[in-house]
N, C-alpha and C positions, 0 to 999 in steps of 0.2 A: 304878704305878711310883714316882712322887713325888706326894704329896698334902698340901696345906696346908688346914687347916680353921680359919678365923678366927684365923690365927696372927699374933702380934705379937712383936717383939724390941726391947728397949730396955735402957737402963742409966741409973743416976742418977735414976730416977723419970721418965724421959722416953722415949717410944717413938721409935725410929728407923724402924721399919716396923710397920704395923698393919693389921688387918682383911684379911689375905691369905687368900683361899680360891681354890684352883686345883688342877687335876689335870694332870700331864704323863704322857701315855700311853706305854707301851713302844714304842720305835721312832720316837718323834716327834723333831722338830728345832725348837729354839726359840732365838731371839735375845733377849737381855735388854738393854734400853737404859735410858737415863736420864742426867741430868747428873752430873758428878763430885760425889761426896759424897752421892748420893741413897740409897745403900745396896745397890748391885749386888753388891759383894763379900760383904756381910753376908748377903744372900739366898742366894748360892751356898754360903756356909759352913753355912747351915741345911740346904742340900740334901745336904751330905756329912757332917753330924753334927760339924762343927768347933765349931758353936755350938748351944745348945739354946734353943728358943723360950721366951720369958717368959710367953706366953699362947697358948692354942689347942693344936692337935695337928698334928704332922708325921709322916707315914707314909712311910718309905723302904723300897722293895722289900718291901712288905707288913708292915713292922714299925713299931710306934709307938715313936718315938725316946725317949719317956719311960720305956719298959720295957726299953731296951737297957742291959745291964750294961757297965761300963767295959771289961771284957776282951772283950766282943762287938763293940765299936766297930771294932776293927782288922779283924775278919772282914768286917764290913759295908763298910768302906772299900775292901777288895780288889775289891768289885764296882762301885766308882765310881772311875774314873780322873780325876784332876784335873791340869790344866795351869795352874800358878800364874802370876800376872802377872810375878813377878820371876825365874822360871826358875833356881832355886838348884841347884847341883851340888856334889859333893865334888871339890874342885880337884885332889886328889892321885890320883884315879881317872880312867881313860880314859873316853872317851865310851861305849864298849861296856859298861864296868863300871858306869857311872852308870845306863845304861838298864836293865841287868839287876838293879840293886840291889833293887827290890821283890821279886824272886824270892828273893834271899838273906834278906831280912827275913822273908818268909813261910815260910822253911825249905824252899823248893822247889829242885830241881836245875836248873841252867842248861842249856838245850838250845841249843847253838851254831848249829845249823841254823835253828831258829826265830828266834834272835836276829839272824842274818845276813839272813834274809828280811825281818825287821822293819826293820832298818837300811837295806836296799835300798829298801824301800817308802817310807821318808821321805827317801831320797836321801843317806844318810850312810854308805854302805858303805865308801867310801874314807877316812872320817874315824874309823873304829872305834878306832884307837890314839891319836888326838889327845886332848889335855887340854882341859877346858872353856875355859880362858883363850885357847885357840887358835881357838875357834869364832867365827864371825860371829853377828850377832843372829838372822838367819834360821835358821842352823844350830842355835843354842841352842833356839829355839822348836820346831824339828822333833825335836830330841833330847828335849825335855820331853814332846812328844806321844807319841813312841815309849815313853818311860818310863811314861807314864800308861796306855798300852794293853797293855803287855807281859803283864799278868795277865788279859787278855781280859775286861775289866769289862763290865757291862751298860749303864752310863751313863758318858758322857764330859762333863766340865765344864771349860770353858776360859774363864779370866778375862782378857779383853783380849789374846788371843793374837797379834793383829796390831798391837798398839799401838806397837811399836818397830821395825817392819820396813817396807820399801818396798812399793809396790802389787803388783809382780810376786810377791813372797814372800807377801803377804797372800792372793793368789789361790791360790798353791800350798798354803798352810795350809788355806784354805777347801776346796779340792779334797780334801785328805786327810780332813777332818772330814765332808764329804759322803759320801765312800766308806765311812767308818765307819758312817754312818747307813744307807746302802744295805745294810750287813751286818746291820742290825737293831738297832744301838746307839741308845740315846736320847742326843741331843746337846743341850747347853745352852751357848751362847756369849754371854758378856757383851761388849758392844762399844758404842762411841759412833759407829762408822763406818757411816753410812747407805748409803754407796756399796757397801760390802761386803754389806750386807743385800740391797740391790737386785740385786747380782750373783748372789746365791744363788738368786734367784727362779726362774731358768731351769734350775736343777740339782736343786732339792729343794723339797718342800712344807714351807716354813718358816713358823712362826708367831712373832709378835713380842709379847714381854712388855715393858711399859714401867713403870718406877717413877716415880711423880709424887705429890707431896703425901703421902709416906710409905706409899703404897698401890701394889699391882700392878694395872696395867690390861692386859687382854688385847686387843691391837690386831688380832688375827686374821691372815689370810694375805695381805692386801693391803698390799704394801710400798711 
């Protein structure tokens, strides 16, 4: 699914991440931890081809990222749903239109029945016509998750999805991500919240990856 073979990433002649060798299996659930500035977002960007490794090999969904042409990257990313930390939306479009935007970009027709079911799943059915500026922090995160999964990707990557919401909303977002994993999706969540990771233990077989000293350490399933 996602494989790193002695991967490094750096700039200005200095490695930010180095000697990363790991394999994330289809349908697995991983938390990515580490202090601020350790390189969590950089690692995630390597996982969805936003960045290219400066050494080693990254294989995404069976493809060596070094061999992927620029026009093929968009096709690959449709199989990887990303919830960004800053949850950006087009402010002049409604919540429903923002969630459906990946369909328009991909040239696919919008199925309102599926869209309504998805919005109900994330608890936003009554907010379909709202503008992004009218949403709470938790609503924005759930809308971002809905947008990330509308193309039914194989992998879901979430960068600090609970960083700006309260505990109850953190648990709600975790529940949604666990449900996606139970549907067979590979899930990777970057977080500094150890309470959230421990909470997940009773709901999913999660493994922990930790970035320390520019390397990825696999902490296993003991949270």
